[in-house]
C-alpha positions as CSV (number, residue, x, y, z in Angstrom):
1,X,15.5,128.9,26.0
2,X,15.0,131.1,23.1
3,X,15.4,135.0,23.1
4,X,13.8,137.9,21.4
5,X,14.6,141.6,21.9
6,X,11.6,144.1,23.1
7,X,12.5,147.8,23.5
8,X,16.2,146.9,24.2
9,X,15.6,144.2,26.4
10,X,16.2,140.4,26.2
11,X,13.0,138.3,26.5
12,X,13.4,134.8,27.2
13,X,10.9,132.0,26.3
14,X,10.4,128.3,25.4
15,X,8.3,127.0,22.6
16,X,7.7,123.1,22.3
17,X,5.1,120.6,21.2
18,X,2.1,120.6,19.0
19,X,-1.7,121.0,19.3
20,X,-3.6,123.7,21.6
21,X,-1.3,126.5,22.5
22,X,-0.8,126.9,26.3
23,X,1.2,129.6,28.0
24,X,2.4,129.1,31.2
25,X,3.2,132.4,33.3
26,X,5.2,132.1,36.5
27,X,4.6,134.2,39.6
28,X,6.9,136.6,41.6
29,X,10.3,135.6,42.3
30,X,9.8,132.5,40.2
31,X,10.6,131.9,36.4
32,X,9.9,129.6,33.9
33,X,11.8,126.5,35.4
34,X,8.8,126.2,37.9
35,X,6.9,124.4,35.0
36,X,9.4,121.8,34.6
37,X,7.4,118.9,36.1
38,X,4.3,120.0,34.3
39,X,5.9,119.9,30.7
40,X,5.8,116.0,30.2
41,X,2.3,115.9,31.0
42,X,1.1,119.0,29.0
43,X,3.5,118.4,25.9
44,X,1.7,115.1,25.2
45,X,-1.1,116.8,23.1
46,X,-0.4,120.3,23.2
47,X,2.1,123.1,22.3
48,X,3.4,124.7,25.5
49,X,5.0,128.2,25.7
50,X,6.8,129.3,28.7
51,X,7.9,132.9,29.2
52,X,10.2,134.5,31.8
53,X,8.4,137.8,32.8
54,X,10.2,141.1,32.9
55,X,13.0,141.1,35.6
56,X,12.6,137.3,36.3
57,X,14.6,134.3,35.1
58,X,16.6,135.1,32.1
59,X,14.5,138.1,30.9
60,X,16.0,141.5,31.5
61,X,14.2,144.4,33.1
62,X,12.4,147.3,31.2
63,X,12.3,150.2,33.4
64,X,11.7,150.7,37.2
65,X,8.2,149.7,37.1
66,X,6.8,146.6,35.6
67,X,3.1,147.1,35.5
68,X,0.9,144.1,34.6
69,X,0.1,145.7,31.5
70,X,3.5,146.0,30.4
71,X,4.4,142.3,31.1
72,X,1.3,141.4,29.1
73,X,2.7,143.4,26.2
74,X,5.8,141.5,26.5
75,X,3.7,138.2,26.4
76,X,1.9,139.4,23.3
77,X,5.1,140.1,21.6
78,X,6.3,136.4,22.2
79,X,3.2,135.1,21.0
80,X,3.3,137.2,17.7
81,X,6.9,136.2,17.2
82,X,6.2,132.5,17.4
83,X,2.8,133.2,15.3
84,X,0.1,131.9,17.9
85,X,-3.1,133.7,17.6
86,X,-5.3,131.8,20.4
87,X,-3.9,130.6,23.7
88,X,-5.0,128.9,26.9
89,X,-3.3,131.1,29.4
90,X,-2.2,129.8,32.7
91,X,-1.0,132.0,35.3
92,X,0.3,131.3,38.9
93,X,0.2,134.4,41.5
94,X,1.6,137.4,39.6
95,X,1.4,135.3,36.5
96,X,-2.4,135.4,37.0
97,X,-2.3,139.1,37.2
98,X,-0.6,139.4,34.0
99,X,-2.8,136.8,32.2
100,X,-5.9,139.0,33.4
101,X,-4.1,142.1,32.0
102,X,-3.5,140.3,28.6
103,X,-7.3,139.2,28.7
104,X,-8.3,142.8,29.0
105,X,-5.9,144.3,26.5
106,X,-6.1,141.4,23.8
107,X,-9.4,139.5,24.6
108,X,-9.3,137.8,21.1
109,X,-6.1,136.0,21.8
110,X,-7.7,134.0,24.7
111,X,-9.0,130.5,24.4
112,X,-9.0,129.9,28.0
113,X,-7.8,131.5,31.4
114,X,-6.5,129.6,34.4
115,X,-5.7,131.4,37.5
116,X,-3.5,129.3,39.9
117,X,-3.4,130.8,43.4
118,X,-4.3,134.0,42.1
119,X,-7.1,136.9,42.2
120,X,-8.9,139.3,40.0
121,X,-8.9,141.6,43.0
122,X,-6.6,144.6,43.2
123,X,-4.2,145.0,46.2
124,X,-5.9,146.3,49.4
125,X,-4.5,149.2,51.0
126,X,-2.9,147.0,53.6
127,X,-1.1,144.8,51.0
128,X,0.1,147.9,49.4
129,X,1.6,149.0,52.6
130,X,3.2,145.6,53.0
131,X,4.8,145.9,49.4
132,X,6.2,149.2,50.3
133,X,7.8,148.0,53.6
134,X,9.2,145.0,51.5
135,X,10.7,147.3,49.0
136,X,12.4,149.4,51.6
137,X,13.6,146.3,53.4
138,X,15.0,144.5,50.5
139,X,17.7,147.1,49.9
140,X,19.4,146.0,53.3
141,X,18.9,142.3,53.3
142,X,17.7,141.0,49.9
143,X,18.8,137.3,50.6
144,X,17.1,136.9,53.9
145,X,13.9,138.5,52.9
146,X,13.6,136.6,49.6
147,X,14.3,133.1,51.5
148,X,11.7,134.2,54.2
149,X,9.1,135.2,51.5
150,X,9.4,131.9,49.8
151,X,9.2,129.9,53.0
152,X,6.0,131.8,53.9
153,X,4.2,130.8,50.8
154,X,3.7,127.2,51.9
155,X,1.5,125.8,54.4
156,X,3.6,125.1,57.8
157,X,3.5,121.5,57.3
158,X,4.6,121.4,53.6
159,X,7.7,123.0,54.6
160,X,9.1,119.8,56.0
161,X,7.4,117.6,53.4
162,X,8.7,119.7,50.5
163,X,11.9,120.9,51.9
164,X,14.1,120.1,49.0
165,X,11.6,121.5,46.5
166,X,11.6,124.7,48.6
167,X,15.3,124.8,48.6
168,X,15.3,124.8,44.9
169,X,12.5,127.5,44.6
170,X,14.7,129.7,47.0
171,X,17.8,129.4,44.5
172,X,15.7,130.1,41.6
173,X,14.1,133.3,43.5
174,X,17.7,134.6,44.4
175,X,18.4,134.8,40.8
176,X,16.0,137.6,40.5
177,X,17.8,141.1,40.5
178,X,17.0,143.7,42.9
179,X,15.5,145.8,40.2
180,X,13.4,143.0,39.2
181,X,12.1,142.6,42.6
182,X,11.3,146.0,43.0
183,X,9.8,146.8,39.5
184,X,7.3,143.8,40.1
185,X,6.1,144.9,43.5
186,X,5.5,148.4,42.1
187,X,3.9,147.0,39.3
188,X,1.4,144.8,41.5
189,X,0.5,147.8,43.6
190,X,-0.9,149.5,40.7
191,X,-2.9,146.8,39.1
192,X,-6.6,147.2,38.7
193,X,-9.5,145.0,39.8
194,X,-10.5,142.9,36.8
195,X,-13.3,140.8,38.6
196,X,-15.5,141.9,35.7
197,X,-13.6,139.4,33.3
198,X,-15.0,136.4,35.3
199,X,-18.6,137.6,34.5
200,X,-18.5,138.9,31.2
201,X,-15.8,137.1,29.2
202,X,-16.8,134.5,26.8
203,X,-14.0,132.0,27.3
204,X,-13.8,129.1,29.7
205,X,-12.1,129.9,32.9
206,X,-10.7,128.0,35.8
207,X,-9.5,129.0,39.3
208,X,-7.5,126.9,41.5
209,X,-8.1,128.1,45.1
210,X,-6.1,126.8,48.2
211,X,-7.9,126.5,51.4
212,X,-4.6,127.4,53.6
213,X,-3.2,130.2,51.2
214,X,-1.4,132.6,53.4
215,X,-1.6,135.3,50.5
216,X,-5.1,135.1,49.3
217,X,-8.2,135.1,51.6
218,X,-9.9,131.7,50.9
219,X,-13.4,133.1,51.4
220,X,-12.8,136.2,49.3
221,X,-11.6,133.9,46.4
222,X,-14.8,131.7,46.7
223,X,-16.8,134.9,46.7
224,X,-15.2,135.8,43.2
225,X,-16.7,133.0,41.4
226,X,-20.0,133.0,43.1
227,X,-22.9,133.3,40.4
228,X,-20.3,132.8,37.5
229,X,-19.6,130.2,35.0
230,X,-16.0,129.9,36.3
231,X,-15.1,126.6,37.2
232,X,-13.2,126.1,40.4
233,X,-11.0,123.4,41.9
234,X,-10.3,123.7,45.8
235,X,-6.8,122.5,47.1
236,X,-6.2,121.8,50.6
237,X,-2.9,123.5,51.1
238,X,-0.8,126.7,50.6
239,X,0.1,129.2,47.8
240,X,2.3,126.8,45.9
241,X,-0.3,124.5,44.7
242,X,1.9,123.5,41.7
243,X,4.2,121.8,44.3
244,X,1.9,121.1,47.3
245,X,-0.8,119.8,45.3
246,X,0.9,119.0,42.0
247,X,-0.9,116.0,40.8
248,X,-4.2,117.7,41.3
249,X,-3.1,120.9,39.3
250,X,-1.9,118.8,36.6
251,X,-5.0,116.6,36.3
252,X,-7.2,119.8,36.5
253,X,-5.2,121.6,33.7
254,X,-5.4,118.6,31.3
255,X,-9.1,118.2,31.7
256,X,-9.4,122.1,31.4
257,X,-7.4,122.3,28.3
258,X,-9.6,119.5,26.7
259,X,-12.6,121.5,27.2
260,X,-11.2,124.6,25.6
């Protein structure tokens, strides 16, 4: 890992390889280690940058609310530091929200955009209420809540098939500090709807959509890409497609990067 300082907080990232620059952004309660099995494939012909988002992995918190725009600023700071001008952005879940914020604020930096188990839509009122409840509950039983949250991201049958992988995901999730958990939840509640980017942005776009995703509605996800030039790849399992449908995601990413 490498580090830079931004507004007094340590930001952690990796920068490897040569070729088209790909930036990998993890989801909520994840960190850059989630991409470990992807790196050998992507690094064959590409430069790959992974970033621990605010309050996750080895990156410190920056205040009490980590908006998607603030996280996007951190990503841009890292890109400026490593002197990369154009990137293919890949974001899983919350990482997709950050990627969208970056695409809105710094559109000239985007060579391609990939949303993996993510959405352009803002939180519904129901989703905001669930986040608020989680923020209250996490103060009293952090470990159990985090473990349960991770298990619920997988399709039920996947919880047996990928038991060892899920154990590792939980271990990494529990490294997230309480402030990081709360700040990210508050930030996701505030994010705006950015579906307009699917219709009017000029760069190639790809969405991985999971049929049994317990977090994102499958029909709503399909509707987002109707009448757009967004490429979609449909996967059969849950919210953790990088584990549940790993080879399909790797193959899809490699093909997309070539197109960019």
